[in-house]
N, C-alpha and C positions, 0 to 999 in steps of 0.2 A: 504494500500500500504506500509506504513512504517513498519508495523509489519510482513509483509510477504516478498515481493520481496526485499525491501531495507535491511531487516535483513539478507537475503541470499547472497546479493551482496553488501558488505560493501563499495566498491568504487563507487557505483551508486549514482546518485543525482536525486531528483525529482524537476522539475520546472513546475509550473502551469502557463500556458500562457493564459491570458485573451482574450476573444473573439476568441478563436481558438478551433477547434474541435479535432477529433481523428487523423488527418493527418497534423501535424504542418509543415512538410517539404513542403507541397503544399499550405496550407492556410496562413501561415505567415513565408515564407522562410527567410527573412533577420534576424528576431529575432531568429529563430531556428538555423540558421547557426552561429550566434554570440554566442549563448549558447554552441553549440558543440565546436566551436573554443576555447572558454575560458576553457572549461572542458579539452580538449586535451592538451592545453598549460600548465595547472596546473599539469596534470598527467605526462607530459613529463619531468618535472624537479624533 
């Protein structure tokens, strides 16, 4: 992942969420929303 997708998209971040599968927005929505909110706030400034 780091050598392909993240190399092509330098502003992207990889977060591994324990005990969560391939659909984090449904499987662990509070944590997923927090990660997205923090990312957007950092990129907005």
